[in-house]
N, C-alpha and C positions, 0 to 999 in steps of 0.2 A: 399386408405386411408393411410396417414402416421401418426403415433401416436408418438408425440414428448414430451419427459419429459423435464422440465426445473427447475433449482434450483440455488439459489444465496447462497454462504457459506463464513464464515469468517466474518471479520469486514466489515461494509458497507462503501460505498463511493459514490461519485457523478457518474452519467452516467450508473449505473447498469441498470435502467429502459430503457435508451436510447439503450443500447446494446441489451436488450432482444427484444425491439420493432424492431431493425434492423433485428433481426432473423426472427421474426413473419411476418413482412412486406414482406421480401424477399420470404418466403415460400408462403404467401397468394397470392402475385402477380405472382407466377409461374403458377397458373391455377390449381394446385393439391388440392385436398381435404386434409385438415390437421386438427388433433385434438391436442390440447395443454393441457398437464397435468402439472400444476404448483405445485411443492412440497414446502410446507411451512416450514420456518425456517431451510433452508439449508438441510444438510444430515439428520437432524432429521426427516424431512418430508418423505424422502425416506426410512428411516429405519422403521418408524412407520406407513407408508402408509397414511400420512396426506397430502392430495392434493386438488386442486380445478381444475375443467375443466374451461378453459379459452377461450375467443373468441377475435376476432379482436378488439371488443369495449374495452376490458380490456387494450389494448395496445395503445389506442387512448388518446392523450393529456398527455403522460407521458414523452415525450422527454426532457422537461425541469424540470421534477420532481426529487428531490434527494432521497436518500435512495433506497429502493426496495419494490416493491408491493408485493413481495412474502414473505418478512421477511427473516431473517438470523440468524445464530447462529454459534458458534465455536464448531466444533467436532474434537478434536485433532487427528491427524494421529496416534500418538504413542499409543492411546487407541482404535483405530478404530477395531482392531482385538481382543479386549477383550470383554467379555460378558458384557451386561448392568446389572443393579442392580438385574434384574429378570432372568438373565442367557440367555438373548437373544443373539444369534450370530448376530452381527450387519451387518457384510458383507453379510451373507447369507440372511438376511432380506431385504436388499437392492436389492439383486438379485431377490428374490422372488416377490417383489413388481414390479420391472421392468418387469418380465416375465408375472405376473399376469395382468398387464395392456396392455400387448402385445406391448410394446414400440418399435419403430424402432431405436430410438436414444435418448440419454440423453444429454442435453446441460447444462454444468456446468460453472458458472462464479465465479471466486475466485482467491486467491493469492497463495502463495507457499504451505502452508499445504493442501489447497483445491486441488491443483494439484497432490499431492502425493496420496490422496485418489482416484481421478479421474483416475490415471494411474493404481491403484490397481484394480479398477472396469474394466478397459480396459483388464487387465491381466486375469480377471475373465470371460472375454468373452462378456462384454457389449459394445455396440456401443456408444462411447463417442466423443464429441466435446466440447472443452473448450475455454473460453474467458479470457483474462488476466486483472484481476481487483486488483488494490492496489494503495494506495496513496504513497507507498514507492518506486515504480518503480523498485523493486528488483527481478522480475521474469526472470528467465533464458530464452533466446531464443526470446526475443523481445526488441527492443530499447526503447519502450514505453509502458506503461500500462495506461488504462483509470482510471480516478480519480486522477492521478498524477498532471496534469496541473491545475486542479481546487483547489487542495490542495496547490500547490505552490502560486496561487493567493491569497488564504486566509492567508497563513503564511506571505506572503510579505506584505499584507494589515496590518497585526499585527505589523510587523516591522516598516512600514511606520508610524503608529500611535504613536509608542513608540518614534520615532525619535524627534518629537516635544517636548514631555515632558521631554526626556532625555536632549535635548539641553537647554530647559528653566531652568532646575534645575542643569545642569552640573554634571550629574550622569553617572555611569556605569549601563547599563540595559542589562540584559540577556533575550533573547526571546528563550524559550524552544520549539523545533520543534519535531514533531513525527519521529520516525526512530530509532528502537531499535538496529538494525544490520547494516544498511546501511545509508549513508549520502546524497543520491540524492536529497532528499526533502529539507534538511537543506542547502546544497550548493546552490541549485538554488534559493531558497527564500532569503538566506543570500545575494547572489550577487545581486539579483533584488531589494532587500531593502536597499542596501548600508551598510551591516554590516561590521564592521572594523575587527572582528575576527569571524571565523567560526570553530567550533569544532564538528568533525564527528567521527564515530566509526572506520573508516578505517585508520585514522591518529591520533594515541594516542598523547595526548598533554602534554606539560610541563608547569605546572602552572606558573613557574618563566618566560617562554617566553610570556605567556598571560599577566602577569603583565608588562613585559618590553614593550609590545606593547601599553598598557594603559598609560604608563609613557612617551613614545615617543610622543604619541598624545598630552599629556599635555604640553610637551616641545614646541610642535609646535603650541600651542595656542588652540587646540581642547578641549573645556571643558567637553565633554562627549564621551562615547564609547558605541557602540552597539555590543553585542556578540550574535551570533546565535549558539545555542547549540543543537545538536541532543540529544534526550533522552537516546541514547545508547552511547554517547561520553565516552571516557575512558582515563585515564591518562597513561602516559608511565610507571609509577610505577605499576599501577594496571594491565597493559597489560602484565607484566611479570609474573603474577600469573597464576596458573593452573585454569581451569574452576571451579573446586570444590572450590578452595581457594576464587576465586572471588565471587562465589555464597555466601559463608559464610560471606564474607566482606559486601555484599549488604544486607544480612539479619541483620547484626548488625548496619547498617547505620542509623544514627539518623536523617538525613536530608530526606525530602520528595522525592527528586530526585537528580541527578547528578548536575543539575543546581544550586541548593541551597548549595551543597557542594562547587562548584566552587566560587559562590558568597561569601561564608563565607571565604574562603581562600583568595580571592582578598581583602576583607575588612580587614582581619588581616594583610595582607602584605602592603596595601597602605593606609588604614585609610579612603578610599573613600566610599561613600555611594553607595551600589549596590542594584538594585531591580531586581526581577525576574517576568517575565510574561509568563504564560503557556496557549497558546490558546487551547491546548488539543483537544478534539473531535470536536471542531468547524471546524478543518481542514478536517474532513470527511464530513461535513454537507452542507446543502443548494443546490441550484441549480447548476447543472454542467455549467462550462464555455463554451462559443461557441466552443472552440477547442475540449473539450471533447465530446460535442454533436456530431460533425462531426465525430470524431475519432471512438467513440463507435458504431456509426451508420455503419461505414464502416467495422468495426470488425464483427458486428452483420450480415451484409449483407453477408460477406464472409462465416461465419458460416452457414448461410442458404444454400449458394451454396454448401458447403461441404456435407450437408445433401442431397441435391437434386442430387449431384454426387455420392451419396453412399460411400463417402470418410470419414472413421472414424478413431479415434485414434490420432487426431491432435488438438493442440492448434492453434488458429488463432493469429499470431503475426505481428510484424512491424519491418522490417529490411531495412535499407538504403532507407527510405521514401516510402517503398512499403509494401502492405499487403502480408504476407506469411503464409504458412502451415508449423508448426513445429511439428514433431513427439513428442507425449506425453512423451515417454521414455527419450527424450532428455532434457525434462523440469523439470520433477519431481525430487525434492530432491536437486535442485541446486539453489543457490542464486546468483544474479548479483550484486557483490560488486562494489563499485566505487573504480577504480584504483587510488592510491595516486600520481601516475606519469601521469594521464590523462592530456590531453591538457587543459581542462577546469580548473583544479586545478592549472596548471602552469600559465595560463592566470589570474586567480584570484590572485595569488601571485604578478604578475607583476602589478596588480592594487593596491598593497599595502595591501591586506587582509592577515592576519596572520591565520595560522592554528595551532598555538601553538606548532609547531614541531621544 
């Protein structure tokens, strides 16, 4: 009998259920007896022993279902080794619940912070297998994360809809796309949606260059401009600040986000009407796209195979169009930034897209 724990941690996204289904189906069809313990609300469930026994029926019909049937929460890595409000040692509590249930392995689905904690548990002696979940596509060790393509589709759809009203009114429209630290989502959605300007964290922008692009389009007879802005986009001026100085600046900022700050600057410099649209958490929601359904199923299947092989301490990743096993210690604590000199960026520039640099 194999006893497998499973949890989803951090922000939700599409295909979490598809990935878990892939794990369970692979284990079930192996012919071995398996018990699945689903921890509720991420690491909280593992800390406080809040779980449900799950059967194959629980994973039936969830391939197309968004969100996560286990629920999720954010448990920051920076506080994971601090006692909770009642003095409970959270790491020791997770270990005790793991051993109390006599688990053979813990399958963890999550992003960057989730993987830091997963690696810590590995270092503490637990058998861990992880799956790369994030719409930001910023996990080290994998070319792709599930949830990313679905989010690209949604953000692209938002830009598509904005195009018609922007063209009708001759306005500048900003669509704010998720991505605090990396620009993969904004770049791909911006290119797919035909954005004229794309602003991402890895390429600090000059507002005068942004204005110049808008004026260039005006001279060419284009009455409108679409700007895709990552929520973590930063100006060249702000990029020179220390982290502490930049945090202070954000605390004093009167605008709801960087997109509104950019909009105000454009209006002041050009006199043009600027509108901001923020799809927000819509980008995490809804049914996974067909690509993510297949991709997450493949990753889940490989995770199941890792368990059957008794191979632990790995994240299931995707490299050069192949599913691969990546050591957890190589993943934890590393972000996969978008290289400003990447070929996709250069190709976008050849298409006339400005990055404000």
